[in-house]
N, C-alpha and C positions, 0 to 999 in steps of 0.2 A: 410710733404709729401703730394703732391696733386695727383688728379687722373685723369689728362688728358687722353683722348682717342682720337687718330688720325685716327683710321680705324674701319670699321664695324667688328663686331664680329659674326661668323656664329652661327645659332641657336642651333647647337650641344653643344654651349659652354653656353647656358642659365643656366644650373644647376651649373655652377662654381661659378658665382656671386662674383668674386674676385676684385671688382673695388673699395671696400671701403678703400683699402690700409692701414688699421690699425685694432687693436683689438676691440672687443666690449666694453672693459672697457673704451674705450675713450667717450662713450656716457653718458652723464650727465642726469639722469632721474629726475632732480629736477623740481619742479612745476614752469611752467611760468604763469604769470598772465594774464588771458584772458581779451580781449579788451571790454570795456563796450558798445561801439557802433561799432561792426563789419562792415568792409566795403567789398564790393563784388568784387570790381575790384582790378587788380594787381597794387600794388604801390612800388614794390622793384625791385631788380636786381636778384632775384631767383626764378624759377618757378618749380612747382611740374609737372615733364614732363612726367612721365610713371609710372605705377604700375601694377603689377601682383597679383591678389587676389586669383588665384587657380593654384598653381604651379604643374607642372607634376612631376611624380616620387617622390611624397612625399617631395618635395623641399619646401623651406621657401617661403612665401610671401615677396615681396619687392616692394619698391619705389625709383624713380630716380629723383634727383633734377639736374637743370640746370641753370648754370650761365649766365645771359645775359650781366653781367659786372663784373669786378674784384671785388672779395669779400675777404678782409683780414682775416676774422674770421667768420666761419660758425656758432660758438657758440653763435652769436647773435640771432640766430633763435631758434624757437621750433616749434613742429609739433604735431597734434593729430587726430585720426579719430572721427567719429561721434557719438561713444559710450560715452554717458554723464558720465559714471563712470570713464572714463579715464582722465587723466591730460595731458596737453602738455609736451612733453619731449624735452630736450635741444639737439640740433644737435652737432656733434664732432667739436672740436677747429682745424679746418683745413682751408687753404686758397684754394680758387678756382679762376681761371682765366676765363675771358669771354669764353664761348664755351666749358667749361669743365663740366663733369658729376660726381656725386657721387651716388653710389647705396647703399641703406640701407635696411637691412632685417628687417621685421616686424614678431616678434615671440612672443609666450607666455612667461609669467615670468618663468615658470617652464622648458621651453625649453633650450637647450644648444646651444649657437650661434655657427656658423661654425668659426673656427680659421681664424684670420685676417679680420674679417667682422665688419662693423659698425652695430648697430642693435637699434631697439626700442622694448619695451616690450608690443605691442599690435598687434593683428593680423588684416588682412584686410578682410572685408566681400564681398560678392557677390553684395551686394547693400550698398554702403558705400561712405564715403567722407573723404578727407584729407584736413586739414586746416593749413596753414603755417603763423607763427607769426614771427615779428621782435620786439624784445624788448616789447613784449605783444601786439602789434598792428597787425591784420591781414592784411597780404599781398599778399596771394594767396589761392586759393582753388580748388581742383579738386574733382569733384562729379560723381559717376557712377552708374548705374541702373543694375538691375539682367539682366544676358545675355550679358552685354556690356564688361565684364572681364571674359569670359568663360575660362575652362581650356585649356591650350595651347595658350592662347591669353593674351595680356596685353591691357591696355586702357591708353590713353594719348594725348599729343598734336602733331599734324602734320600740319606744320612741328615744330622742336624743338622750344619751348619758345613762340609759337603763341598762339592765342586764340581759335583754333579749336581743339575740343577733339573728339576722335573716337576710335573705336577698331583697335589694331594694332598687328603686329607681334613682339614678345618680342625681344628687343635689349638692354639689361642691359649695361649701360655705354657706348652707342654708339648711332648714329643719329637714330631717330624713323623711322620705316618702315610701310607702309600701307599694309593690307593684300592683298594678290594676289591670284588669283584662286578661288575655289569654296567657298561658305559660310561654316563656321564651324558648325558642328551639335554637339549639347550639351546634347542630351538626355542621361540620366544616367542609364537607365534601358535596361537590356537584356530581350529576351523573352525566355520563357521556350520552349524547344523542337522545336527550329527554323528549318526550312526545309532546310536552306543552312548554311553551317558553314566554318570558316576559319580553314582549316584542317592541313596546314603544311607551314612553311616558311624556306626559306634559306636566312640568313643575311650576309653570307660570303661564297661564292662559292669557293670550293677547288681549282679550276683551274682559278680563276679570272673572271668567267663569272659573268652576273648581278644577283642581288637579285631577289627572286621570291616568290609568293604567291600562294598557291593551295587551291581551293575552292571544297567542297564536298557536293553533294545533299544528305542529311542524311533522308529527308522525302521519303513519298511513291509517291508523285506527281512530274511532271516536273517543272523546275524553269526557269523563264525568267531573265537572268542576267541583263538586261537593266533596271529592276526595282530597282537595287541595287547600292550602292556606298561604297568605301572603304576609309579609311584614316589611316595615321600612327598617331604618337604621337602628331605631330603638329596640327591634328584635321582637316585639309582641306580635304573635302570629293571629291573624284574623281569617276565619273561614270564608270560603268563596260560595257563591249561590248554588243550588242544586239544579244545574243546568248541564245537559249534554251537548258537547260540539263536535261536529264532523270534521274529518281531515281538511286542512286548509282554511279552517274557519277562524274568524277573529272575534274577540268579545272585549268590551270595555267596561271597567270599573272605575267609578269616581272615588277619589281619595279626598275625602272631605268628612268633617264632623257634623255637617248639616244634613238633615233628612232629605231625600229627593224622590219624589213620587215616580214610580215606574222605572228606576234607575238602580242598578246595583252599586252600593257603596262600601268602602272599608273606612273605619273611623281613624283615620290619620292623614295628615297632610304631607306632601313632598317638599323637600327643601331644595334649594338651589344647588347644594352639594348632597347627595344622599345615595342611598342603597336600597333597592327592593330585592326581597329574597322569596322565592317560590318553594313551598314544602308540600310533599305528599306524605301525610301522617308526620313522623319526625325525620323524614329524609329530605335533606335540601337537593331539589332538582334544578335549580336555576337560579341566577343572580343577575342583576343589572345595576351598575354603578355609574355615577356620573359626578364631574367636578364642577366648580363655579366656572360659568362661561359656557358649558356645553348644552345647557337646556335653558337658554334664556327667554325672556318674554316673546312670544311669537314663533318660537321654535319647539320642537319636541326632540327626544333622544331616544335611540334604540338601535334595532338590528337592521342592517341593510346588506343583503337581501333579507327579506322576512324569514325569521326562524334561524338564520345563521348565526355564527359567533361574531362576525364582523359587526362593529358598531360605529356610529356616525350621528352628528347632528342633523336633524330631519326637519322637513316641513310636516306640520301635524296632519296626519290622515287617519283619523280614528275609524277603525274597523274596515280599512282597505290597505292595500299594499304600501308599504313605506317608500317615501321619496327623499332621496338625499338633498340637504338644503344648501343653497349657496350662501356665503357669508356676507351679510350686510343687508341693505345697500352701503351704509357708511360704516367703516371699520377703523378701529384703532390699529394702525398698521406697523409703528415702530416707535420705540422710546429710547431716549438717553437719560439715564439717571446718575451717571458719574462721569460728567464732562471733564474733559482735559483742559489744562491751563485756566482754571476758574471760569470755565464757559458755563453757559446757561443750561439747565435741565430743558427738555422738550419732548413734545410727542408729535407724531405725525398721523393726520387722518387720511383716508383713501376712499374714494367713491368706486365702490365695486358694483356699478350698476350701469345701465344704458341710459339713465336719465340724470338730470341736473338735480342736485340736492341743496335745499335751502338750509345752511347750517344752523341758522338761529331758531330752528325748531328743537334742536337738541341741546342738552346740558352735559357737563362733565365733572366728575368729583374723583379725588383720590381717597385713600383710606383715613384720611385725617376726619376726626369726630368734630373738629371746632369750626369747620366751614360749611356753608351751604353749596349746593350745586351751582356752577357757573354756566351761564348761557354762552353758547359758541357765537363767533361773530357774524355780522350780517353779510355773508358771502355765499354766492351760488357756486357750488362746486361742480365742475364739469365731469362727466363720465370718464373714469380712468385717471382723474387729476388727484394730486396730493395738496395737502395744506400742512404746514408746520406751525405749531402753537407752542410758544415758549412757556415753562412753568417756572415763575419767578415772582419775588415780593416787589420788585420794582419794574415800571413800564420800560420795556427794553426798545421802544420805538417800532415794535411790530406786534402781530397778534400774541397775546399772552393771557395766562390765567394767573390769579394771584396766590398760587401756592407751589412749592417745589415738590419734586418727586424724590421719595425715599429709596435707600438701596434696597429695602424690602417694602414693597408697595404694591398698589392695585389701582387701575383706572376703569371707572364705569362710565358708559356712555349712556345717557338717558333720553327717551322720547316719551312725552306724555307721563313722566314721572315713573316709567318703567325702564329697567336695564335692558339695553338692547345689543349692547357689546361690552366686553370685559376683558382686561388683560391684567395678569398678576405676574410678579417676578420676585426672585431671591436675589441677594447681594451678588453671588457668583453669576447670575444670568447677565448683569449690567456692568461687568468689568469696565474700568476706565479705558477709554479708547475704543469700545464697541457699544453697539446698541442691542436692544432686544425686541423681538416682534415676530411677525408672520414670515415663515420660510420664503413663501413667494407672495407677493401682494394680494391680499383678500383671501388667502387660504386659511385653513384652520389650524394647521401645525405652526408650533413656535419653537424658536431657538434663539440663542446669541447670534448677532449679525455684524457684518461689517457695517460701519455708518454710512448711510446713503440718504442723507437728509433731502427729502423733497423728490427722491428718485426711486426706482424700482429696487426692492430689497435684495441683498446678497449675502449668502453664507461666508463666513471668514474661510481662508485657506488653512484650515486645521491641518489637513494632511497634504503639505505643499510637495508635490512632485517635481516642481520646477527648481528646487534649490534644497540644501541640506540645512535644516533648522537646528537649532540647540535648545535642549531642555535641561533645566537646573534644579537640583534637589539641595536642599540644606537640611541636614539630619544631625542630631547629636552624635559626636563621633564615636562614643562608646556604644550607643545603639546601633549604629551601623557596622561596627566591628561584632557586635553580639549578633546581629542578623547574619553577617557572613560566617561566622563561627558555628552558627546553628542554622544553616540553610536548608538542611532537609526538612527542618520542621514547618517551613512554608508559612510562618506566622507573620502578620502585619505589624509594622512599625510606624510610629507618626513622623511625617516629614513636611517640610513646605516644598512647594513645586512653583517654578516659574516657566511660563512657556508663551511665547509670542506677546511679551509685554504684560501678561497677567500672572499674578502671585497669589497663590492660596497657601495658608499657613497650616490648615488642618487636613492632611491628606494621608492616605495609608500606603505604604509600599511593602512588598514581599517577594521573596524568591518564588520561580515557578519553574516547572519542566518535569520531564521523566528521566530519560537516559542523559539528556544534557545537563540537568541538575546534578545528578548522581556523578556524572564524569567530571565535571567542574569542581565539585566538593572533594573528590578523592584526590585530585590533582593539587588540591591547595589553591587554586586560583580564585578569582573574584569576580570573573567575568560571567555572571549568572544573567539569566533572563529575569524579567520582573513584571509582577502584576501591580498596577496602580489603581487603588480604589478611591476616588475623589469624594465619595459621599459616605465612606465607612464611619467617619466620626461626625460629620455635619449633614444630617438628613436633607436629601435634594440637591446638594451642592454638585455643581459641574463645572468642569473646566473647558470652557468655548464649547459647551454642549456636550462634553464627554463625561459620563458618570464613572467609566472604567476604561482603561486601555492597557495594553502590554507593550513591553519592550523587549524584543527578540534579539538574542546575542550572536547569530550567525553561526552556531554550533554546526560543525560538519559541513562548513560551506566556505572553501578557500576563496570563492569568488565574489562573495557578499550578495549575490544575485539570484540565487535559486528561487528563495521564498518571494521575492519582489516579483520576479518574472512569472512565477506560478500563480500569484494572485492577479497579476495584470491579465493574463491569459483567461482566468476564470471570469474575470470582469468583461473583457472583450467577447466571450462566448456567451454573455447574457446570464451568467449565473450570479445569484445575490452573493456578494463578495464583501469582506471587510475592508474598509478604507486602510491604507498604508502609506508609509513614506519614510525615508531615511532621516534619522536625527543623530547629532552628537549628544551624548549623555555626560553631564558634569554632576559631580557629587562634592559639595562643600568646595566648590570651585576648582576641582580637579577634573580634567577630562578622562572619562572612563571608556570612552570608545564610541564607534559608529554602530548604532542599532537600528532595527527596523521598528518604528511605530506603528502598531497594529490596532484598529478598532475592536473593541470587545463585541461579541455576539451577545446581545441582550435585548431588552425591550426597544431601546432606541434604535438599534441596528434594524430590528423587525419592523418598527414604524416608517423606517425609511425606505423599506423594500417591499412592504406588504400592505395592501389595504385592509386586510384583516388582521389586527393587532392582537386578537384576543386568544390566539392558539397557544398549544403547549409546545414549548422549546426543550429538546433534550440534547445533552451531550453523551454519547455513549463511549465507554471505555472500560471494558472488562466483561463480566459475565453477562450475556444478553447483547452484546454490542455488535454481534453478527447478525443480529434481528431474526434468529431462529426461534421458533415457538418452543417455549419451556412449560408453562401453564398459565392460567388466568390470574395469578397472583402476582401483582407488579413487584412485591418485595423479592421475588424470585431472580429479578432481572437486576442484580446488585451493581452491575456496571453500567446502567442506564440512569443518568442523573437527570432529573427535572430541574430546569433553570428559570421557568416562568410559571405563574399560576400555582406555586407551591402550596398555597394555603387553601386553594378552592378546587383543584383539578383532582378526580379520582382515578386519573391515568387510564381512563376507559377507552380513550381513542387510541392510546398506544397498544393496549392489550387487542383491541379490534384490529389494529393494524397488522400486528405479527400473527395474529390468528388468521386473517384473511390471506396473507401471503402464503401461510401453510395449508390452508383448507378450503379457503373460499375464492372470491374474485379479487386476485392481488391487484390488478390494475385499477380498481375502483378506490384503492386507498393510496396509491402513489402518484404524486405529481411527476409524470413520467418525463417530461421535457428537462425538468431540472436535473434528473438523474442522468439522462443522456448527455447533456452538456457537460455536467460535472465529470463524468467518466470520460469524456472525450478528452479533456485537458489532462486528467489524472493518468489515463492511459497512454497518452501521447508522451507524457514525461516519465513513463515507467515508475510512477510514484506508489510503490507499495507500502508506504508508511501511511495507510489510509484504510478505508472501509474494506477494499478488496485484497489487502494484505493479511499477513498472519495474525496481526494483532486486532484488526477491525476497529481502528480508532482514528482520532484526527478528523472528525467530521461532526457535524451537527444535523438534526432533522427538525423541521417546524411543521406543525400541524395547522391546517386550516380546515374546519368543518370535517374533520376526520381523515383528510388528505395530507399526505407528508411530502415535503420537499427535502431536497438534499443540499447542505450548505458547506462549504470549505473551511478547513482550519489547519494550521500548523504545517506549512508546505516545505519547510527548510530542507527535506530529504527528498525533494523531487530530483528530476534529472538522473533516476538510476542510482540514488546514493544509499537506498535502504534495500538490503537483500536478506535481512533475518529470515531463516526458515527457507530460503529459496535455493534449492540444489542445482539450478541451472547456471552455467558458467557466465552467460551473458544476459543481463536483465534487459538490454536494449533490444533483445527480441521478444519481448512480452506479447503474447497473443492479444489481438485486439477484441476478439470475440469470447475469449475464456481467460480474462486477465487477472485470475485470482490465484492467490497462494493457498492451495488446498481445493477441494472440490467446488466447483461453481455452485451446485446446488445448495452449499452451505452458506452461501452469500446470497440469500433470496431477494434483496432488493435490487441487485444486478441481474440474477438469473430470471426473475420474473418479468423484468422489463426487456431484457434482451430475446426472451422466448417469443416475443411478438414480432412478426417480420417486418411490419411497418415501423416500429420503433428501431429495429436493427438497422433498417434502411437510413432513417434519420441521423441515426448515431454515426454511420458511416459517412454520411453528408457532413456532418460536424467535424469529423476527423480530416476529411478532404479540405474542408474550409481552413483548418489550421495549417495543413500541408501547403496549401497554395498561398496563404496569407502570412501570419507572423512568424511561422516556422520555416518558411522558404529560406534557403541558404543565405542568399544576399540579404533579405530583410532581416533575419535573425542576427547575422553578423553586425549589421548597422545598428540594430538595436542595443546589442551588447557594448558596442563601442560608445554609443550615446550615453549609456548609464556610466561607463568608466570615466567619460569625461566629466560627468557630474560628481561622482563620489571618490574618484581616484586620490585626490589630494587628501581627503578625510581618511581613507583607508592607510595611506602612508603615515598619517600622524596618529594612527589609533595605538595607544599604549598598552592595550591588553589584547590585542589581536591573536586569534589561535594560530594564525599563519603569517607568514612574511608577506611584504608587499611584492616581492618577486614571485612568490606561490600565487598570489592574488592575481597577478597579471598573466602568469602561465595558465592558470585554470580557467581562464576565459576561452582558451582554444584546446588545451590538452589535459591530460590526467595529472593530478597532484594527490599524493596519498590515498591512492584508489578512488579518488573522486574524479568522474569523468570531466573532461573539459567541456564547456557549454556548447560551443559550436560544434566540436567534434561528435558530442553525444547527439545533437539535433540532426546533423547531416547523416549519421547512421540510423538514427531512429525513423527519420522520415523515408529514407530509402527502403527500410524494412517494412513500414506501414504501407508504403505504395504496393509493395509485392504481396502483402496480405490482402489488400483491398482488390487487386488484381487477380488473386488466387494463384499466384505463383510461388507463394509461400503459405503454409497452413495459418488460418486465422484462429484455430482452435484445436484441442487435443480430443481426449476421450472423456471428458467431463470432469477429470481429477485437478484441472488447474494447470497453468503454465509451469509452476515450479515443481510439480509432482510428475510431470510427464517424462 
């Protein structure tokens, strides 16, 4: 089958890239012989016509070939980029007629190609070249430089098959088009605290009016709009009107190609999934992006509250303050697309309003292109009620629609021919035995769910604290041994994983850790901690909602309980805390030991704990992790790693954070209560393997509109187990008001918060809450006994344990190998803190920290 295209394809179809007309398996990746004397001119009937090296929406790179004469068999040709480690790869065995195109994706070896696509296993760089060979002889080359193939643009020949190469508008499988309008702006950094923000967009007006963009002056000074330009996802920047706006003002610009009298317009429309960028000259100062389902008909999408980083689906409020929208009234609440025991697919509707809904006003359709929207049954759905509709080819004797749900599919709910609700999913979202839908009935947040047909939605017990679950890995034995032998490299290896009945075949596993990793490696052991990346090889893949998780190995913990209890205390004290649970780890059918499964701190964690999900998340560990001011160049803080917004943040919020703590209003940039609660637990457990210890690590900070919260991580050395650099004989006497290893002033996040008397009083209250509650002698002893009853038999069966079962039992109460017994530590520490709070023992020294006094 060949790939002739006789018409131009609109830019909205760029992401489809379905011009290959065949599966990726048709591409032969055998090595072609490179020519001994390459030629620079074109000598054949096939041209490298167009490339995209920075696709939008996380799409794949691609290149397009154009036949200038009939080609009977394209497999005579091979192609390679300019990476010297790559070999030329053979093109698919198809025929092309003169004037026809073929589009081929350029993906990593570990990526999964789109169904029906030709592909090669190398990606295209921003400064790269493609070289085409015919039977080992070079016949064409296309070379591009940095900036010539920027995101939203292609690079290639204009006209098709000519010798003139330039930046183009992407037209995969169709005649090349030159760029029209303003030049694309390619800056990738947004400015912290921009005075003008994209505040709200309407991408589908409820009554058929034009799309619009609302701007908001968030700074204290007036703004001249004529200095700014806006662009949508295609990247062509359009100037804004010569209007001056005062602080707190709103301004609406219509996004339409139609002329509108007395209204400002920009000559592009907004898509159901799109991105709007705001530039000042060539500087990108703000962006707002949304996905399908976030800006449906009748809704807007934008910042809530106005001018903040937090975004939400909104009720349209042009030129006035934004209002968060409720979801509905009718919503797609839950779907099952992988039923067990040959059951039927189904979806559940929910009335998220106070009024009866006549369902026959609505229609529903999935992603299939060969069916028409199906009208819902003649049912009046009461407020708060559910209705289950089966998706099947045959009448099941209940409400149904005549189509099935795919493992990767979408459902659209229509009212008056407009999409008013939308739910899409990937195969891993709808694993057999589970459903997918709204985290709580009628909410906006989505996740894999426990099946609750016709009843309130429930999350599955992924982190099950009521029982010890098992997690299974199947990995090539040679690769497993290679990973263990090279554990210090911390490189990912492919594995299959099975957990709670769900199996995923393409998952990544690697060793992790600092001192624990090095210690296990030097000892010749195999009980490493592991990072598991579920979507390393399959983009967007999740395991019961988890993109990543870790398995911690109980290093330096004969009790197996230190990290578990420390996380539990953080959670009880209201700190945003990773989920955690005990699991038995099996590899290739063999038990490897009892581990602690811990949630990764990433975007999903942030979404679960914070209403503002757009902030910068950092993991400090090294230079700058003490949060002392160095300078205003983020590259100087080499030990502070940005974990979110890597492509868009200029790190300005972080620089402002450390600057304000050094020279300005420190409390204005610190979410103080998060620090007080975190420190109450960490100090109560004498946990110096944290920010306030000598290494100043094992914590995260998360920014919301310039204000940073403190988050816990890696607590296995709690209960006084970490004493590196501390000269004091007994870490159980750690000062509560100067709990640092080194000068308190050198840990400004603590010093600045504790310097406020009201904060210090709150912190003392949190310590007292711990002393009187979970750390009270009887309470804590009962807690330890309860955990022992749950995990004891699994510890006894642990084949790779660092300590014996008898040491495990002993360490619950008494010291083992210099590690304090849990109950004895807590009894001593509680008594010590009581005396510090009463003033009968000093709670601070001379400012040099506990360990230096």
